[in-house]
N, CA, C and O atoms as a printed pandas DataFrame, in Angstrom:
     atom_number atom_name residue_name chain_id  residue_number  x_coord  y_coord  z_coord
0              1         N          MET        A               1   53.477   80.708   68.237
1              2        CA          MET        A               1   53.628   81.243   66.896
2              3         C          MET        A               1   55.100   81.149   66.499
3              4         O          MET        A               1   55.991   81.304   67.333
4              5         N          ALA        A               2   55.334   80.898   65.245
5              6        CA          ALA        A               2   56.688   80.805   64.696
6              7         C          ALA        A               2   56.760   81.753   63.502
7              8         O          ALA        A               2   55.761   82.366   63.127
8              9         N          ARG        A               3   57.925   81.869   62.919
9             10        CA          ARG        A               3   58.094   82.821   61.821
10            11         C          ARG        A               3   58.847   82.180   60.664
11            12         O          ARG        A               3   59.895   81.561   60.846
12            13         N          PHE        A               4   58.283   82.347   59.459
13            14        CA          PHE        A               4   58.930   81.946   58.211
14            15         C          PHE        A               4   59.574   83.196   57.637
15            16         O          PHE        A               4   58.892   84.191   57.393
16            17         N          ILE        A               5   60.880   83.153   57.418
17            18        CA          ILE        A               5   61.612   84.320   56.917
18            19         C          ILE        A               5   62.163   83.983   55.540
19            20         O          ILE        A               5   62.918   83.025   55.374
20            21         N          TYR        A               6   61.774   84.784   54.556
21            22        CA          TYR        A               6   62.154   84.576   53.164
22            23         C          TYR        A               6   63.153   85.642   52.752
23            24         O          TYR        A               6   62.822   86.827   52.734
24            25         N          ASP        A               7   64.346   85.244   52.428
25            26        CA          ASP        A               7   65.401   86.104   51.903
26            27         C          ASP        A               7   65.973   87.088   52.927
27            28         O          ASP        A               7   67.194   87.223   53.010
28            29         N          SER        A               8   65.150   87.769   53.696
29            30        CA          SER        A               8   65.658   88.725   54.690
30            31         C          SER        A               8   64.641   88.859   55.816
31            32         O          SER        A               8   63.497   88.421   55.691
32            33         N          SER        A               9   65.064   89.457   56.895
33            34        CA          SER        A               9   64.149   89.584   58.036
34            35         C          SER        A               9   62.986   90.533   57.748
35            36         O          SER        A               9   62.013   90.556   58.502
36            37         N          THR        A              10   63.070   91.313   56.675
37            38        CA          THR        A              10   61.957   92.204   56.348
38            39         C          THR        A              10   60.839   91.477   55.611
39            40         O          THR        A              10   59.742   92.016   55.469
40            41         N          THR        A              11   61.101   90.271   55.146
41            42        CA          THR        A              11   60.085   89.470   54.476
42            43         C          THR        A              11   59.805   88.258   55.357
43            44         O          THR        A              11   60.397   87.194   55.174
44            45         N          ALA        A              12   58.900   88.430   56.312
45            46        CA          ALA        A              12   58.606   87.373   57.278
46            47         C          ALA        A              12   57.103   87.228   57.445
47            48         O          ALA        A              12   56.351   88.199   57.355
48            49         N          ILE        A              13   56.684   85.998   57.690
49            50        CA          ILE        A              13   55.275   85.682   57.911
50            51         C          ILE        A              13   55.176   84.861   59.196
51            52         O          ILE        A              13   55.926   83.904   59.385
52            53         N          ASP        A              14   54.252   85.236   60.074
53            54        CA          ASP        A              14   54.002   84.448   61.278
54            55         C          ASP        A              14   53.072   83.296   60.924
55            56         O          ASP        A              14   52.032   83.483   60.293
56            57         N          ILE        A              15   53.472   82.096   61.348
57            58        CA          ILE        A              15   52.707   80.880   61.092
58            59         C          ILE        A              15   52.688   80.073   62.391
59            60         O          ILE        A              15   53.670   80.056   63.133
60            61         N          GLU        A              16   51.585   79.419   62.654
61            62        CA          GLU        A              16   51.482   78.593   63.855
62            63         C          GLU        A              16   52.641   77.595   63.871
63            64         O          GLU        A              16   52.984   77.016   62.840
64            65         N          GLU        A              17   53.236   77.400   65.038
65            66        CA          GLU        A              17   54.468   76.615   65.172
66            67         C          GLU        A              17   54.347   75.182   64.641
67            68         O          GLU        A              17   55.240   74.703   63.943
68            69         N          ARG        A              18   53.270   74.513   64.965
69            70        CA          ARG        A              18   53.092   73.130   64.498
70            71         C          ARG        A              18   52.999   73.084   62.968
71            72         O          ARG        A              18   53.574   72.202   62.331
72            73         N          THR        A              19   52.278   74.030   62.396
73            74        CA          THR        A              19   52.141   74.101   60.945
74            75         C          THR        A              19   53.492   74.368   60.297
75            76         O          THR        A              19   53.839   73.725   59.306
76            77         N          LEU        A              20   54.257   75.306   60.842
77            78        CA          LEU        A              20   55.557   75.633   60.253
78            79         C          LEU        A              20   56.522   74.458   60.340
79            80         O          LEU        A              20   57.342   74.271   59.441
80            81         N          ALA        A              21   56.441   73.670   61.392
81            82        CA          ALA        A              21   57.312   72.494   61.506
82            83         C          ALA        A              21   57.045   71.519   60.356
83            84         O          ALA        A              21   57.978   70.915   59.827
84            85         N          HIS        A              22   55.792   71.365   59.975
85            86        CA          HIS        A              22   55.441   70.478   58.865
86            87         C          HIS        A              22   55.841   71.099   57.523
87            88         O          HIS        A              22   56.354   70.408   56.643
88            89         N          LEU        A              23   55.607   72.394   57.375
89            90        CA          LEU        A              23   56.009   73.077   56.138
90            91         C          LEU        A              23   57.519   73.008   55.941
91            92         O          LEU        A              23   58.000   72.841   54.820
92            93         N          ARG        A              24   58.253   73.135   57.022
93            94        CA          ARG        A              24   59.720   73.077   56.964
94            95         C          ARG        A              24   60.197   71.766   56.352
95            96         O          ARG        A              24   61.103   71.762   55.519
96            97         N          ILE        A              25   59.597   70.663   56.758
97            98        CA          ILE        A              25   59.979   69.357   56.223
98            99         C          ILE        A              25   59.706   69.302   54.718
99           100         O          ILE        A              25   60.549   68.846   53.946
100          101         N          VAL        A              26   58.533   69.767   54.312
101          102        CA          VAL        A              26   58.167   69.742   52.895
102          103         C          VAL        A              26   59.094   70.634   52.083
103          104         O          VAL        A              26   59.614   70.216   51.049
104          105         N          ILE        A              27   59.301   71.852   52.544
105          106        CA          ILE        A              27   60.148   72.805   51.818
106          107         C          ILE        A              27   61.576   72.288   51.720
107          108         O          ILE        A              27   62.188   72.353   50.653
108          109         N          MET        A              28   62.108   71.780   52.815
109          110        CA          MET        A              28   63.482   71.255   52.793
110          111         C          MET        A              28   63.624   70.105   51.806
111          112         O          MET        A              28   64.606   70.038   51.067
112          113         N          ASN        A              29   62.652   69.201   51.789
113          114        CA          ASN        A              29   62.732   68.060   50.880
114          115         C          ASN        A              29   62.630   68.482   49.421
115          116         O          ASN        A              29   63.365   67.966   48.580
116          117         N          LYS        A              30   61.739   69.405   49.109
117          118        CA          LYS        A              30   61.615   69.880   47.726
118          119         C          LYS        A              30   62.891   70.591   47.277
119          120         O          LYS        A              30   63.387   70.338   46.179
120          121         N          LEU        A              31   63.421   71.469   48.110
121          122        CA          LEU        A              31   64.612   72.231   47.725
122          123         C          LEU        A              31   65.859   71.352   47.680
123          124         O          LEU        A              31   66.761   71.592   46.878
124          125         N          ARG        A              32   65.910   70.342   48.532
125          126        CA          ARG        A              32   67.048   69.419   48.512
126          127         C          ARG        A              32   67.122   68.698   47.169
127          128         O          ARG        A              32   68.203   68.340   46.700
128          129         N          ARG        A              33   65.959   68.491   46.561
129          130        CA          ARG        A              33   65.902   67.851   45.233
130          131         C          ARG        A              33   66.017   68.863   44.099
131          132         O          ARG        A              33   65.834   68.520   42.931
132          133         N          SER        A              34   66.323   70.118   44.452
133          134        CA          SER        A              34   66.430   71.223   43.480
134          135         C          SER        A              34   65.113   71.467   42.745
135          136         O          SER        A              34   65.111   71.830   41.569
136          137         N          GLU        A              35   63.998   71.269   43.440
137          138        CA          GLU        A              35   62.676   71.527   42.869
138          139         C          GLU        A              35   62.196   72.899   43.343
139          140         O          GLU        A              35   61.953   73.102   44.533
140          141         N          SER        A              36   62.065   73.823   42.420
141          142        CA          SER        A              36   61.502   75.138   42.739
142          143         C          SER        A              36   59.982   75.040   42.670
143          144         O          SER        A              36   59.445   74.226   41.918
144          145         N          PHE        A              37   59.287   75.863   43.450
145          146        CA          PHE        A              37   57.831   75.822   43.485
146          147         C          PHE        A              37   57.300   77.090   44.141
147          148         O          PHE        A              37   58.046   77.826   44.787
148          149         N          MET        A              38   56.011   77.335   43.970
149          150        CA          MET        A              38   55.345   78.479   44.584
150          151         C          MET        A              38   54.810   78.067   45.956
151          152         O          MET        A              38   54.334   76.946   46.136
152          153         N          PHE        A              39   54.895   78.979   46.910
153          154        CA          PHE        A              39   54.334   78.773   48.253
154          155         C          PHE        A              39   53.399   79.931   48.537
155          156         O          PHE        A              39   53.836   81.079   48.611
156          157         N          ASP        A              40   52.110   79.642   48.696
157          158        CA          ASP        A              40   51.092   80.645   49.005
158          159         C          ASP        A              40   50.669   80.501   50.453
159          160         O          ASP        A              40   50.406   79.396   50.926
160          161         N          VAL        A              41   50.605   81.622   51.153
161          162        CA          VAL        A              41   50.210   81.592   52.561
162          163         C          VAL        A              41   49.369   82.826   52.878
163          164         O          VAL        A              41   49.652   83.929   52.410
164          165         N          GLU        A              42   48.317   82.609   53.695
165          166        CA          GLU        A              42   47.510   83.737   54.147
166          167         C          GLU        A              42   48.273   84.491   55.227
167          168         O          GLU        A              42   48.926   83.882   56.075
168          169         N          VAL        A              43   48.191   85.797   55.195
169          170        CA          VAL        A              43   48.850   86.627   56.193
170          171         C          VAL        A              43   48.015   86.593   57.466
171          172         O          VAL        A              43   46.797   86.765   57.425
172          173         N          ALA        A              44   48.684   86.369   58.604
173          174        CA          ALA        A              44   47.993   86.166   59.889
174          175         C          ALA        A              44   47.105   87.343   60.293
175          176         O          ALA        A              44   46.114   87.146   60.995
176          177         N          ASP        A              45   47.439   88.557   59.867
177          178        CA          ASP        A              45   46.636   89.713   60.278
178          179         C          ASP        A              45   45.378   89.895   59.425
179          180         O          ASP        A              45   44.645   90.869   59.597
180          181         N          GLY        A              46   45.129   88.956   58.507
181          182        CA          GLY        A              46   43.923   89.015   57.691
182          183         C          GLY        A              46   44.009   89.966   56.511
183          184         O          GLY        A              46   42.991   90.263   55.886
184          185         N          SER        A              47   45.201   90.450   56.192
185          186        CA          SER        A              47   45.358   91.433   55.121
186          187         C          SER        A              47   45.566   90.808   53.739
187          188         O          SER        A              47   46.004   91.489   52.812
188          189         N          GLY        A              48   45.259   89.542   53.601
189          190        CA          GLY        A              48   45.390   88.904   52.294
190          191         C          GLY        A              48   46.309   87.698   52.347
191          192         O          GLY        A              48   46.407   87.011   53.363
192          193         N          HIS        A              49   46.976   87.459   51.233
193          194        CA          HIS        A              49   47.927   86.342   51.189
194          195         C          HIS        A              49   49.174   86.778   50.427
195          196         O          HIS        A              49   49.174   87.770   49.698
196          197         N          ARG        A              50   50.230   86.003   50.624
197          198        CA          ARG        A              50   51.502   86.282   49.942
198          199         C          ARG        A              50   51.937   85.024   49.222
199          200         O          ARG        A              50   51.663   83.908   49.665
200          201         N          SER        A              51   52.614   85.218   48.113
201          202        CA          SER        A              51   53.160   84.116   47.336
202          203         C          SER        A              51   54.673   84.259   47.291
203          204         O          SER        A              51   55.201   85.341   47.034
204          205         N          PHE        A              52   55.359   83.156   47.543
205          206        CA          PHE        A              52   56.823   83.139   47.537
206          207         C          PHE        A              52   57.291   82.121   46.500
207          208         O          PHE        A              52   56.787   80.998   46.458
208          209         N          TRP        A              53   58.248   82.508   45.671
209          210        CA          TRP        A              53   58.858   81.558   44.750
210          211         C          TRP        A              53   59.981   80.881   45.509
211          212         O          TRP        A              53   60.979   81.516   45.849
212          213         N          MET        A              54   59.821   79.587   45.775
213          214        CA          MET        A              54   60.787   78.832   46.558
214          215         C          MET        A              54   61.820   78.232   45.617
215          216         O          MET        A              54   61.498   77.454   44.719
216          217         N          SER        A              55   63.059   78.613   45.845
217          218        CA          SER        A              55   64.161   78.163   45.002
218          219         C          SER        A              55   65.365   77.905   45.899
219          220         O          SER        A              55   65.537   78.592   46.906
220          221         N          PRO        A              56   66.205   76.924   45.553
221          222        CA          PRO        A              56   67.377   76.644   46.382
222          223         C          PRO        A              56   68.325   77.845   46.533
223          224         O          PRO        A              56   69.147   77.870   47.450
224          225         N          SER        A              57   68.215   78.823   45.652
225          226        CA          SER        A              57   69.125   79.975   45.704
226          227         C          SER        A              57   68.667   81.072   46.669
227          228         O          SER        A              57   69.414   82.017   46.921
228          229         N          VAL        A              58   67.458   80.961   47.209
229          230        CA          VAL        A              58   66.930   81.993   48.108
230          231         C          VAL        A              58   67.127   81.548   49.557
231          232         O          VAL        A              58   66.692   80.458   49.928
232          233         N          PRO        A              59   67.779   82.379   50.384
233          234        CA          PRO        A              59   67.959   82.001   51.791
234          235         C          PRO        A              59   66.628   82.011   52.551
235          236         O          PRO        A              59   65.808   82.915   52.389
236          237         N          LEU        A              60   66.441   80.995   53.372
237          238        CA          LEU        A              60   65.222   80.852   54.179
238          239         C          LEU        A              60   65.597   80.650   55.635
239          240         O          LEU        A              60   66.660   80.119   55.956
240          241         N          GLN        A              61   64.701   81.083   56.508
241          242        CA          GLN        A              61   64.853   80.807   57.927
242          243         C          GLN        A              61   63.500   80.366   58.479
243          244         O          GLN        A              61   62.451   80.849   58.054
244          245         N          PHE        A              62   63.547   79.454   59.419
245          246        CA          PHE        A              62   62.366   78.994   60.131
246          247         C          PHE        A              62   62.641   79.274   61.601
247          248         O          PHE        A              62   63.447   78.583   62.225
248          249         N          HIS        A              63   61.986   80.270   62.151
249          250        CA          HIS        A              63   62.250   80.700   63.521
250          251         C          HIS        A              63   61.149   80.166   64.431
251          252         O          HIS        A              63   59.995   80.585   64.344
252          253         N          PHE        A              64   61.524   79.239   65.300
253          254        CA          PHE        A              64   60.591   78.649   66.258
254          255         C          PHE        A              64   60.868   79.252   67.629
255          256         O          PHE        A              64   62.013   79.271   68.080
256          257         N          PHE        A              65   59.840   79.739   68.283
257          258        CA          PHE        A              65   60.000   80.384   69.581
258          259         C          PHE        A              65   59.838   79.405   70.737
259          260         O          PHE        A              65   60.323   79.666   71.838
260          261         N          GLY        A              66   59.167   78.288   70.502
261          262        CA          GLY        A              66   58.950   77.295   71.550
262          263         C          GLY        A              66   60.212   76.491   71.815
263          264         O          GLY        A              66   61.099   76.422   70.965
264          265         N          SER        A              67   60.294   75.885   72.991
265          266        CA          SER        A              67   61.481   75.108   73.355
266          267         C          SER        A              67   61.358   73.634   72.976
267          268         O          SER        A              67   62.359   72.919   72.954
268          269         N          ARG        A              68   60.144   73.174   72.677
269          270        CA          ARG        A              68   59.935   71.771   72.330
270          271         C          ARG        A              68   59.461   71.655   70.883
271          272         O          ARG        A              68   58.547   72.366   70.464
272          273         N          PRO        A              69   60.083   70.760   70.126
273          274        CA          PRO        A              69   59.614   70.573   68.749
274          275         C          PRO        A              69   58.246   69.889   68.736
275          276         O          PRO        A              69   58.001   68.980   69.528
276          277         N          PRO        A              70   57.359   70.320   67.846
277          278        CA          PRO        A              70   56.032   69.692   67.768
278          279         C          PRO        A              70   56.122   68.258   67.255
279          280         O          PRO        A              70   57.064   67.897   66.549
280          281         N          ARG        A              71   55.138   67.451   67.616
281          282        CA          ARG        A              71   55.034   66.093   67.089
282          283         C          ARG        A              71   54.690   66.194   65.611
283          284         O          ARG        A              71   53.817   66.971   65.224
284          285         N          ILE        A              72   55.374   65.408   64.785
285          286        CA          ILE        A              72   55.176   65.464   63.341
286          287         C          ILE        A              72   54.163   64.392   62.921
287          288         O          ILE        A              72   54.273   63.227   63.302
288          289         N          ASP        A              73   53.193   64.811   62.138
289          290        CA          ASP        A              73   52.161   63.926   61.601
290          291         C          ASP        A              73   52.588   63.554   60.172
291          292         O          ASP        A              73   52.504   64.372   59.256
292          293         N          ARG        A              74   53.040   62.325   60.003
293          294        CA          ARG        A              74   53.550   61.864   58.702
294          295         C          ARG        A              74   52.502   62.012   57.593
295          296         O          ARG        A              74   52.831   62.375   56.463
296          297         N          GLU        A              75   51.253   61.731   57.922
297          298        CA          GLU        A              75   50.184   61.840   56.924
298          299         C          GLU        A              75   50.030   63.281   56.432
299          300         O          GLU        A              75   49.815   63.515   55.243
300          301         N          TRP        A              76   50.140   64.235   57.343
301          302        CA          TRP        A              76   50.028   65.651   56.970
302          303         C          TRP        A              76   51.201   66.047   56.072
303          304         O          TRP        A              76   51.013   66.756   55.083
304          305         N          VAL        A              77   52.409   65.591   56.414
305          306        CA          VAL        A              77   53.584   65.886   55.584
306          307         C          VAL        A              77   53.364   65.347   54.176
307          308         O          VAL        A              77   53.640   66.039   53.196
308          309         N          GLU        A              78   52.869   64.120   54.069
309          310        CA          GLU        A              78   52.630   63.517   52.755
310          311         C          GLU        A              78   51.589   64.302   51.965
311          312         O          GLU        A              78   51.732   64.494   50.757
312          313         N          GLU        A              79   50.543   64.753   52.649
313          314        CA          GLU        A              79   49.508   65.540   51.983
314          315         C          GLU        A              79   50.066   66.886   51.503
315          316         O          GLU        A              79   49.770   67.324   50.392
316          317         N          LEU        A              80   50.866   67.529   52.337
317          318        CA          LEU        A              80   51.498   68.798   51.946
318          319         C          LEU        A              80   52.461   68.602   50.777
319          320         O          LEU        A              80   52.559   69.468   49.907
320          321         N          MET        A              81   53.175   67.470   50.747
321          322        CA          MET        A              81   54.076   67.179   49.628
322          323         C          MET        A              81   53.287   67.045   48.331
323          324         O          MET        A              81   53.724   67.534   47.289
324          325         N          LEU        A              82   52.131   66.388   48.381
325          326        CA          LEU        A              82   51.292   66.256   47.189
326          327         C          LEU        A              82   50.813   67.616   46.700
327          328         O          LEU        A              82   50.831   67.898   45.502
328          329         N          VAL        A              83   50.383   68.456   47.636
329          330        CA          VAL        A              83   49.918   69.801   47.277
330          331         C          VAL        A              83   51.062   70.592   46.652
331          332         O          VAL        A              83   50.872   71.257   45.635
332          333         N          ALA        A              84   52.247   70.523   47.252
333          334        CA          ALA        A              84   53.410   71.275   46.756
334          335         C          ALA        A              84   53.808   70.845   45.349
335          336         O          ALA        A              84   54.345   71.646   44.584
336          337         N          SER        A              85   53.550   69.598   45.008
337          338        CA          SER        A              85   53.909   69.087   43.682
338          339         C          SER        A              85   52.823   69.351   42.645
339          340         O          SER        A              85   53.011   69.050   41.466
340          341         N          GLY        A              86   51.699   69.904   43.065
341          342        CA          GLY        A              86   50.597   70.194   42.149
342          343         C          GLY        A              86   50.810   71.480   41.373
343          344         O          GLY        A              86   51.797   72.179   41.600
344          345         N          PRO        A              87   49.913   71.800   40.470
345          346        CA          PRO        A              87   50.070   72.962   39.594
346          347         C          PRO        A              87   50.041   74.310   40.318
347          348         O          PRO        A              87   50.583   75.290   39.805
348          349         N          ASN        A              88   49.420   74.378   41.497
349          350        CA          ASN        A              88   49.340   75.646   42.226
350          351         C          ASN        A              88   50.421   75.796   43.287
351          352         O          ASN        A              88   50.510   76.848   43.920
352          353         N          GLY        A              89   51.233   74.788   43.495
353          354        CA          GLY        A              89   52.299   74.866   44.486
354          355         C          GLY        A              89   51.791   74.611   45.893
355          356         O          GLY        A              89   50.655   74.184   46.096
356          357         N          LEU        A              90   52.658   74.883   46.858
357          358        CA          LEU        A              90   52.383   74.603   48.265
358          359         C          LEU        A              90   51.449   75.640   48.876
359          360         O          LEU        A              90   51.641   76.845   48.714
360          361         N          SER        A              91   50.447   75.152   49.573
361          362        CA          SER        A              91   49.595   75.996   50.410
362          363         C          SER        A              91   49.267   75.167   51.646
363          364         O          SER        A              91   49.408   73.944   51.645
364          365         N          ILE        A              92   48.836   75.839   52.683
365          366        CA          ILE        A              92   48.556   75.147   53.940
366          367         C          ILE        A              92   47.180   74.506   53.859
367          368         O          ILE        A              92   46.170   75.184   53.671
368          369         N          VAL        A              93   47.160   73.197   54.004
369          370        CA          VAL        A              93   45.899   72.448   54.058
370          371         C          VAL        A              93   45.710   71.985   55.494
371          372         O          VAL        A              93   46.689   71.832   56.225
372          373         N          PRO        A              94   44.473   71.760   55.910
373          374        CA          PRO        A              94   44.239   71.342   57.297
374          375         C          PRO        A              94   44.900   69.999   57.609
375          376         O          PRO        A              94   45.027   69.126   56.750
376          377         N          GLU        A              95   45.307   69.869   58.846
377          378        CA          GLU        A              95   45.882   68.603   59.294
378          379         C          GLU        A              95   44.795   67.538   59.301
379          380         O          GLU        A              95   43.691   67.782   59.790
380          381         N          PRO        A              96   45.101   66.342   58.754
381          382        CA          PRO        A              96   44.104   65.274   58.766
382          383         C          PRO        A              96   43.745   64.889   60.200
383          384         O          PRO        A              96   44.588   64.919   61.098
384          385         N          ALA        A              97   42.485   64.531   60.393
385          386        CA          ALA        A              97   42.048   64.072   61.716
386          387         C          ALA        A              97   42.707   62.732   62.006
387          388         O          ALA        A              97   42.884   61.908   61.109
388          389         N          GLU        A              98   43.067   62.523   63.263
389          390        CA          GLU        A              98   43.663   61.244   63.655
390          391         C          GLU        A              98   42.645   60.140   63.471
391          392         O          GLU        A              98   41.457   60.335   63.728
392          393         N          GLN        A              99   43.106   58.974   63.025
393          394        CA          GLN        A              99   42.202   57.850   62.847
394          395         C          GLN        A              99   41.641   57.434   64.200
395          396         O          GLN        A              99   42.375   57.309   65.180
396          397         N          GLY        A             100   40.344   57.222   64.237
397          398        CA          GLY        A             100   39.696   56.804   65.475
398          399         C          GLY        A             100   39.333   57.980   66.376
399          400         O          GLY        A             100   38.640   57.798   67.377
400          401         N          ALA        A             101   39.789   59.177   66.036
401          402        CA          ALA        A             101   39.465   60.344   66.849
402          403         C          ALA        A             101   38.295   61.078   66.193
403          404         O          ALA        A             101   38.219   61.137   64.965
404          405         N          PRO        A             102   37.387   61.635   66.990
405          406        CA          PRO        A             102   36.274   62.378   66.402
406          407         C          PRO        A             102   36.772   63.657   65.734
407          408         O          PRO        A             102   37.682   64.315   66.238
408          409         N          ALA        A             103   36.178   63.999   64.612
409          410        CA          ALA        A             103   36.560   65.223   63.904
410          411         C          ALA        A             103   36.077   66.432   64.702
411          412         O          ALA        A             103   34.990   66.420   65.280
412          413         N          THR        A             104   36.901   67.471   64.723
413          414        CA          THR        A             104   36.521   68.704   65.413
414          415         C          THR        A             104   36.215   69.779   64.392
415          416         O          THR        A             104   36.783   69.797   63.301
416          417         N          MET        A             105   35.320   70.669   64.752
417          418        CA          MET        A             105   34.963   71.751   63.830
418          419         C          MET        A             105   35.298   73.069   64.421
419          420         O          MET        A             105   35.070   74.104   63.794
């Protein structure tokens, strides 16, 4: 598990490490271009979801507890970038199944 920290340590959401590594790439690229957007994420404890207005002026932290960086799936990053550029902003979509690999449920 990893942690997305928005503005201060009191505003933090736990997100699976592999997922956060992909979100980090998308968020960094959007903010580097000075593109503000909404980020919606379900709260891990099942208590609902939170929406964050992502802007270059808001400090962010991505806290990874693991010692090895996850393998990045370029297709997933591209899909997340498309979602982030849509009218509803960024939300976590499932990672695409690898080509030639059976889909898991």
